[in-house]
C-alpha positions in Angstrom: -56.5 -114.6 -56.3 -54.5 -111.8 -57.9 -57.8 -109.6 -57.8 -58.2 -110.3 -54.2 -54.6 -109.3 -53.4 -55.0 -106.2 -55.5 -58.2 -105.2 -53.7 -56.5 -105.7 -50.3 -53.7 -103.5 -51.4 -56.1 -100.9 -52.6 -58.1 -101.0 -49.4 -54.8 -100.7 -47.4 -53.7 -97.6 -49.4 -57.2 -96.1 -49.0 -57.1 -96.7 -45.2 -53.6 -95.3 -44.9 -54.8 -92.2 -46.8 -57.7 -91.8 -44.4 -55.4 -92.2 -41.4 -53.0 -89.6 -42.7 -55.8 -87.2 -43.6 -57.2 -87.7 -40.1 -53.8 -87.0 -38.5 -53.5 -83.9 -40.7 -56.9 -82.6 -39.7 -56.0 -83.2 -36.0 -52.6 -81.4 -36.4 -54.6 -78.5 -37.9 -57.4 -78.5 -35.4 -58.5 -75.0 -34.7 -57.7 -73.8 -31.1 -60.2 -72.6 -28.6 -59.7 -68.9 -27.9 -60.4 -67.3 -24.6 -60.0 -63.5 -24.1 -60.1 -62.3 -20.5 -60.6 -58.6 -19.8 -60.3 -56.9 -16.4 -61.9 -53.6 -15.8 -60.1 -50.5 -14.5 -57.0 -52.5 -13.4 -53.6 -50.9 -13.5 -50.3 -51.9 -15.0 -48.8 -53.0 -11.7 -51.8 -54.8 -10.1 -50.8 -58.4 -10.8 -48.2 -60.4 -8.9 -46.3 -61.1 -12.2 -46.3 -57.3 -12.7 -44.9 -56.3 -9.4 -47.9 -56.4 -7.2 -48.4 -57.7 -3.6 -51.8 -58.9 -4.6 -52.2 -62.7 -4.6 -52.8 -63.7 -8.3 -51.3 -67.2 -8.6 -53.3 -68.4 -11.6 -52.6 -65.4 -13.8 -48.9 -65.5 -12.6 -48.8 -69.2 -13.6 -50.2 -68.2 -17.1 -47.5 -65.6 -17.4 -44.8 -68.0 -16.3 -45.9 -70.7 -18.7 -46.5 -68.2 -21.6 -45.8 -64.8 -22.9 -45.7 -61.4 -21.2 -45.8 -58.2 -23.1 -44.7 -55.0 -21.4 -45.6 -52.4 -24.0 -49.2 -53.4 -24.7 -51.8 -50.5 -24.9 -55.5 -50.3 -24.6 -57.7 -47.4 -25.8 -57.8 -45.7 -22.3 -61.4 -46.2 -21.2 -64.1 -49.0 -21.0 -66.2 -48.5 -24.2 -63.4 -47.4 -26.5 -61.2 -50.4 -25.5 -64.0 -52.9 -25.8 -65.0 -51.7 -29.2 -61.4 -51.8 -30.4 -60.9 -55.3 -28.9 -64.1 -56.8 -30.4 -63.7 -55.2 -33.8 -60.0 -54.7 -34.4 -60.7 -51.1 -35.3 -59.9 -47.8 -33.6 -63.0 -47.2 -31.4 -63.9 -44.1 -33.6 -64.1 -46.4 -36.7 -66.4 -48.7 -34.9 -68.7 -45.8 -33.7 -67.6 -45.9 -30.0 -65.2 -42.9 -29.8 -66.6 -41.9 -26.4 -69.2 -43.8 -24.2 -72.6 -45.3 -25.1 -74.4 -42.0 -25.5 -74.9 -40.7 -29.0 -72.9 -37.5 -29.3 -74.2 -36.6 -32.7 -71.3 -37.7 -34.9 -70.6 -41.1 -36.6 -67.5 -41.7 -34.6 -69.3 -41.1 -31.4 -72.8 -42.6 -32.0 -72.3 -44.8 -29.0 -72.7 -48.3 -30.3 -71.1 -50.6 -32.8 -71.7 -49.6 -36.4 -72.3 -51.6 -39.6 -68.8 -51.0 -40.9 -67.3 -53.3 -38.3 -67.6 -57.1 -37.5 -66.9 -58.6 -34.1 -64.5 -61.4 -33.4 -67.5 -63.5 -32.5 -69.2 -62.8 -35.9 -66.2 -63.8 -37.9 -65.3 -66.9 -35.8 -68.8 -68.1 -36.2 -68.2 -68.4 -39.9 -65.3 -70.7 -39.1 -67.5 -73.1 -37.0 -66.8 -71.7 -33.6 -69.3 -71.6 -30.8 -69.1 -68.1 -29.4 -69.7 -67.2 -25.7 -69.6 -63.9 -23.8 -69.9 -63.6 -20.0 -69.5 -60.2 -18.4 -69.4 -56.5 -19.2 -70.5 -55.6 -22.8 -70.7 -51.8 -22.9 -70.5 -51.1 -26.6 -74.1 -50.3 -27.2 -77.5 -50.1 -25.5 -79.5 -50.3 -28.8 -80.7 -53.9 -29.5 -78.8 -54.0 -32.8 -75.6 -53.7 -30.8 -76.4 -56.3 -28.1 -73.9 -59.2 -27.8 -76.6 -61.8 -29.0 -77.0 -59.7 -32.2 -73.3 -59.3 -32.8 -72.3 -62.8 -33.1 -72.5 -64.5 -29.7 -74.4 -67.8 -29.5 -74.5 -67.6 -25.7 -74.4 -64.4 -23.7 -74.7 -63.2 -20.1 -74.0 -59.4 -20.2 -73.9 -56.3 -18.1 -74.9 -53.6 -20.6 -73.7 -50.6 -18.6 -70.4 -49.2 -17.2 -70.8 -50.8 -13.8 -73.0 -52.5 -11.3 -73.4 -53.2 -7.6 -71.6 -56.6 -7.3 -74.6 -58.1 -5.3 -77.6 -56.9 -7.3 -78.7 -54.9 -10.3 -80.2 -51.8 -8.5 -79.4 -48.4 -10.0 -76.1 -46.7 -9.2 -77.2 -43.3 -10.5 -80.0 -40.9 -9.5 -80.5 -39.5 -13.0 -82.7 -42.3 -14.2 -80.0 -44.6 -15.7 -80.7 -48.2 -14.9 -78.4 -51.2 -14.6 -79.3 -53.8 -17.1 -78.2 -57.5 -17.3 -79.1 -59.6 -20.3 -79.2 -63.4 -20.5 -79.3 -64.4 -24.1 -80.9 -61.0 -25.0 -83.5 -61.2 -22.3 -83.3 -58.9 -19.2 -82.7 -60.6 -15.9 -82.7 -59.0 -12.4 -80.0 -59.6 -9.8 -81.3 -59.4 -6.2 -79.3 -58.7 -3.0 -79.2 -62.6 -2.5 -77.5 -63.0 -5.9 -74.1 -64.5 -6.2 -71.1 -62.1 -6.1 -70.9 -60.7 -9.7 -67.4 -62.0 -10.4 -68.5 -65.5 -9.5 -71.7 -65.2 -11.5 -69.7 -64.2 -14.6 -67.4 -67.2 -14.1 -70.4 -69.5 -13.5 -72.0 -68.7 -16.8 -68.7 -69.3 -18.7 -68.1 -72.5 -16.9 -71.6 -73.8 -17.6 -71.3 -72.8 -21.3 -68.0 -74.7 -21.6 -69.7 -77.8 -20.0 -72.4 -77.6 -22.7 -69.6 -77.6 -25.2 -68.0 -80.8 -24.0 -69.5 -83.2 -26.5 -69.1 -81.0 -29.4 -66.2 -81.3 -31.8 -66.1 -77.7 -32.9 -63.8 -75.1 -31.2 -65.2 -72.2 -29.0 -64.5 -68.6 -28.5 -65.0 -67.2 -25.0 -64.9 -63.5 -24.2 -64.7 -63.3 -20.4 -65.1 -59.7 -19.5 -65.0 -59.2 -15.7 -66.4 -56.0 -14.2 -63.7 -56.2 -11.4 -62.2 -54.1 -10.1 -64.3 -51.3 -11.5 -66.1 -49.2 -8.8 -68.1 -49.7 -6.6 -65.4 -51.4 -4.7 -67.2 -54.3 -3.1 -65.9 -57.8 -2.2 -66.7 -60.8 -0.3 -66.0 -60.5 3.4 -63.5 -63.4 3.5 -61.5 -61.9 0.6 -61.3 -58.5 2.2 -60.1 -60.2 5.4 -57.1 -61.5 3.6 -55.8 -58.0 2.9 -57.1 -55.9 5.8 -54.1 -54.5 7.6 -51.6 -55.1 4.6 -51.8 -51.5 3.4 -51.2 -49.6 6.6 -47.7 -48.8 5.4 -49.4 -46.5 2.9 -49.2 -45.6 -0.8 -45.8 -44.0 -0.8 -43.9 -47.1 0.3 -46.1 -49.5 -1.7 -45.6 -47.6 -5.0 -41.8 -47.7 -4.4 -42.0 -51.4 -3.6 -43.9 -52.1 -6.9 -41.5 -50.0 -8.9 -38.5 -51.9 -7.6 -40.1 -55.2 -8.4 -40.9 -54.2 -11.9 -37.3 -53.2 -12.5 -36.1 -56.5 -10.9 -38.3 -58.5 -13.2 -37.0 -56.6 -16.3 -40.6 -55.4 -17.2 -39.4 -51.8 -16.9 -36.0 -50.2 -17.4 -34.2 -48.7 -14.3 -33.8 -45.5 -16.5 -37.6 -45.1 -16.4 -38.0 -43.0 -13.3 -40.9 -43.3 -11.0 -43.2 -40.5 -12.1 -44.2 -37.8 -9.6 -47.4 -38.4 -7.8 -50.2 -35.9 -8.2 -49.9 -32.9 -5.8 -53.3 -33.6 -4.2 -52.0 -37.0 -2.7 -50.9 -36.3 0.9 -47.8 -37.9 2.3 -49.0 -41.1 4.2 -47.4 -40.1 7.4 -49.5 -36.9 7.6 -52.7 -38.9 7.9 -54.5 -39.5 11.1 -54.7 -43.2 12.4 -58.4 -43.2 11.6 -57.8 -42.1 8.0 -55.0 -44.5 7.6 -57.3 -47.3 8.7 -60.0 -46.1 6.3 -57.6 -46.0 3.4 -56.2 -49.4 4.3 -59.6 -50.8 4.1 -60.3 -49.2 0.7 -57.2 -50.8 -0.8 -57.9 -54.1 0.9 -61.3 -54.2 -0.9 -59.8 -53.3 -4.2 -57.0 -56.0 -3.8 -59.8 -58.6 -2.7 -61.6 -57.9 -6.0 -58.5 -58.7 -8.0 -57.8 -61.7 -5.8 -61.3 -63.1 -6.4 -61.0 -62.6 -10.1 -57.8 -64.6 -10.2 -59.5 -67.3 -8.1 -62.4 -67.4 -10.6 -59.9 -67.6 -13.5 -58.5 -70.6 -11.7 -61.9 -72.3 -11.8 -62.1 -71.7 -15.5 -58.7 -73.2 -15.9 -59.8 -76.2 -13.9 -62.8 -76.6 -16.2 -60.6 -76.5 -19.2 -58.5 -79.3 -17.8 -61.5 -81.4 -16.9 -62.7 -81.1 -20.5 -59.2 -82.0 -21.8 -59.2 -78.6 -23.7 -56.3 -77.0 -21.8 -53.7 -77.9 -24.3 -55.7 -76.6 -27.3 -56.7 -73.2 -26.0 -55.1 -69.9 -26.5 -55.7 -67.5 -23.6 -55.2 -63.8 -23.7 -55.4 -61.5 -20.7 -55.5 -57.7 -20.5 -57.2 -54.7 -18.9 -59.4 -52.2 -20.6 -57.6 -49.1 -19.1 -55.4 -48.1 -16.3 -56.2 -47.6 -12.7 -59.0 -45.1 -12.0 -59.0 -41.7 -10.3 -62.9 -41.7 -10.0 -64.0 -40.1 -6.8 -67.7 -41.3 -6.7 -68.2 -40.1 -3.1 -68.1 -36.6 -4.6 -70.3 -37.3 -7.7 -73.7 -35.7 -7.1 -75.3 -38.0 -9.7 -74.2 -41.2 -8.0 -76.6 -42.7 -5.4 -74.6 -42.4 -2.1 -74.5 -45.3 0.3 -72.2 -45.4 3.2 -72.8 -48.8 4.8 -70.1 -51.3 5.8 -67.2 -50.7 3.5 -67.0 -53.4 0.7 -70.6 -54.5 1.3 -73.8 -54.3 -0.8 -74.6 -51.2 1.2 -71.5 -49.2 0.3 -70.8 -47.2 -3.0 -67.2 -46.1 -3.1 -64.0 -46.0 -5.1 -60.4 -46.3 -4.2 -59.6 -42.8 -5.6 -56.4 -41.1 -6.8 -53.9 -42.2 -4.2 -54.3 -45.9 -4.7 -55.0 -45.4 -8.4 -51.5 -44.0 -8.6 -50.1 -47.0 -7.1 -52.0 -49.3 -9.6 -50.4 -47.4 -12.5 -46.8 -47.6 -11.1 -44.5 -46.3 -12.5 -46.6 -44.2 -14.9 -48.6 -41.0 -14.7 -52.2 -40.5 -15.5 -55.3 -42.6 -15.0 -58.2 -44.2 -16.8 -59.5 -41.6 -19.4 -55.9 -40.2 -19.9 -53.7 -41.0 -22.8 -50.5 -40.7 -20.7 -49.1 -44.1 -20.0 -50.9 -44.6 -16.8 -54.3 -44.5 -18.6 -53.4 -46.7 -21.6 -50.9 -49.3 -20.4 -52.1 -52.8 -19.5 -50.3 -55.9 -18.3 -50.6 -58.5 -21.1 -50.4 -62.2 -20.9 -50.7 -64.9 -23.7 -50.7 -68.5 -22.9 -50.9 -71.4 -25.4 -49.3 -74.7 -24.4 -47.1 -76.3 -27.1 -47.0 -73.0 -29.0 -45.8 -70.3 -26.8 -42.5 -71.0 -25.1 -42.8 -70.7 -21.3 -41.2 -67.5 -19.8 -41.4 -65.5 -23.0 -41.2 -61.7 -22.8 -41.9 -59.4 -25.7 -40.9 -55.8 -25.7 -42.6 -54.7 -29.0 -45.3 -52.1 -29.0 -48.8 -53.5 -29.4 -52.3 -52.4 -29.1 -55.8 -53.8 -28.3 -56.6 -53.4 -32.1 -54.2 -56.3 -32.5 -56.5 -58.8 -30.8 -58.8 -59.3 -33.7 -56.1 -60.0 -36.2 -54.4 -62.3 -33.7 -57.6 -64.4 -33.1 -58.1 -64.6 -36.9 -54.6 -65.9 -37.3 -55.2 -68.5 -34.6 -58.4 -69.7 -36.3 -56.8 -69.6 -39.8 -59.4 -67.3 -41.3 -58.9 -64.0 -43.3 -60.6 -60.7 -42.5 -63.3 -60.2 -45.1 -63.8 -57.1 -47.2 -67.6 -57.2 -46.4 -69.9 -58.9 -43.9 -73.7 -59.3 -44.4 -73.6 -57.2 -47.5 -71.9 -54.3 -45.6 -68.4 -53.2 -46.5 -66.0 -53.5 -43.6 -63.4 -51.0 -42.6 -59.9 -52.5 -43.1 -58.1 -53.5 -40.0 -55.4 -51.0 -38.8 -53.9 -53.6 -36.4 -51.4 -56.5 -36.8 -51.4 -60.1 -35.8 -49.3 -60.9 -32.8 -49.1 -64.6 -33.7 -45.4 -64.4 -34.6 -44.7 -63.4 -31.0 -46.3 -66.6 -29.8 -43.5 -68.4 -31.8 -40.8 -66.2 -30.4 -40.6 -64.1 -33.6 -41.0 -60.4 -34.1 -44.4 -59.3 -35.5 -44.9 -56.4 -37.8 -44.3 -53.1 -36.0 -47.0 -50.4 -36.1 -45.9 -47.3 -38.1 -47.9 -45.2 -35.7 -50.5 -45.7 -33.0 -53.0 -43.0 -32.0 -55.5 -42.2 -29.2 -58.2 -39.8 -28.6 -60.8 -39.7 -25.8 -62.7 -36.7 -24.8 -59.9 -34.5 -25.9 -57.0 -36.5 -24.3 -54.9 -37.4 -27.3 -51.6 -39.1 -28.2 -49.5 -40.6 -31.0 -46.8 -43.2 -30.7 -44.3 -43.4 -33.5 -41.3 -45.7 -32.9 -39.6 -44.4 -29.7 -41.4 -41.1 -29.7 -44.7 -40.2 -28.1 -46.6 -37.0 -28.4 -49.4 -36.6 -25.8 -51.7 -33.9 -24.4 -54.6 -33.8 -22.1 -57.7 -31.8 -23.3 -56.8 -28.1 -23.4 -53.1 -28.7 -22.7 -50.1 -28.2 -25.0 -48.4 -31.2 -26.6 -45.7 -32.9 -24.7 -43.0 -35.0 -26.3 -41.2 -38.0 -24.7 -38.5 -40.5 -25.8 -40.1 -43.7 -24.8 -36.8 -45.7 -24.8 -35.4 -43.4 -22.2 -38.4 -42.1 -20.4 -41.5 -44.2 -20.7 -42.8 -42.8 -17.4 -43.0 -39.5 -19.0 -41.1 -37.4 -16.5 -39.1 -35.2 -18.9 -41.0 -33.2 -21.6 -38.6 -32.5 -24.4 -41.1 -30.9 -26.7 -39.5 -27.3 -26.3 -36.2 -28.7 -27.6 -37.6 -30.7 -30.5 -40.1 -28.5 -32.4 -39.6 -30.3 -35.7 -40.4 -33.7 -34.1 -43.5 -32.2 -32.4 -44.7 -30.8 -35.8 -44.1 -34.2 -37.5 -46.0 -36.2 -35.0 -48.8 -33.6 -34.8 -49.2 -34.0 -38.5 -49.4 -37.7 -38.1 -52.0 -37.3 -35.5 -54.1 -34.9 -37.4 -54.1 -37.2 -40.4 -55.3 -40.1 -38.3 -57.9 -37.9 -36.5 -59.4 -36.8 -39.9 -59.3 -40.4 -41.1 -61.2 -42.0 -38.2 -63.6 -39.0 -37.5 -62.3 -37.4 -34.3 -64.3 -34.4 -33.3 -63.5 -31.9 -30.5 -66.5 -32.7 -28.3 -67.7 -30.2 -25.8 
């Protein structure tokens, strides 16, 4: 009898240990991670960042999570994507410019062997890895998503595409390529609107994941609102006529909203608009209507992206994964000044605005509105080119309504994802030595604590260059002299104080030069 009682007690203790271990494992369950990237969307283009555009799903993520108002990208599509995926400065990953090989290691145009992607490293921790959307970090097969850590992939390989098909945008022989799990697919005029197609693949991939116990990583890289500005007719109709008051009043309105929300300081003046932008009241009625339509199409593209993000959130909820998923949202660069109607290498189509038969962009006036209150555009290293709205959402971890004012950069995404997954960054991968990460994990910010500040942050893209060190920023466009700004007082870069502070200019220039030498910057023609 005593032996039986002893065995029962032993079994009870063993069972209790199993239950405690199970509870511990459940408590430590690795979160799913979703990174959502918009394309060519400015700092003030979301409702929660001062916009009139209807973005309720992203606004809700911001309301229920964390907003960062000093988050930087790398200023253009390829460099930002390379930095996001690898945690390195784009030059360190081989993508200092675009996907053409410029003859130097930092500008080879595709991900090199000294970097690993988030997907590759998360795979080692048991994650299913998924990408849907724009890739644009290498056209060579070795750099394709399916060969850089993604289990499931639907990718646009190029900078952009018609939103209704995959016909060429350029007359110089460049083709538009879509890959489905590394196999080329063709999108016809009858194909689903691209933003919807990108979401469909993501949603279907998550559905396939529902009976699996391992976590997933989803990189959802929308092409919207990159040119050509094209949208569904019903989406355009929601905004047609809403922009007849013009870019001057809209920019002022967004500026005031940003101040009211506390995302910018009232001391940061609204930067001067470029000289080539005419006053709205000088335009003819016909031109006002044409410009209203342009911005209505652009707004419709962002509206549709938000609706599709809503579909993704619904799928997470249906799969009971919404409470264990970290979601990050940002844009790859600021609003664009691209004027494709005047580019002789773009195939010109002038059909119904916003349709499959129209190739157009929203150009400098509306791009200036997108980047309110900052100056500069995509490709520039002034604040308008490198500033992005940033949202992080993680129920039960991030306190709703959090705002962080620290300076962060897209190179911080990789270490943040690794922190969330509980894995270290390795010294090597596949027998190749990895470049150490220059970024820092933002995970402390998710717990309402400060994260480690960057000593310096640097940028270079096609000669546009900048360095941020504490409150100071040194910046210059290609061929121009350095400008210096106190970012605490003047983040909109309206008052260049370089002439009065030569010692600070020299100090920061030295910091920039040291960084440029380290990462392989070359003064490209």
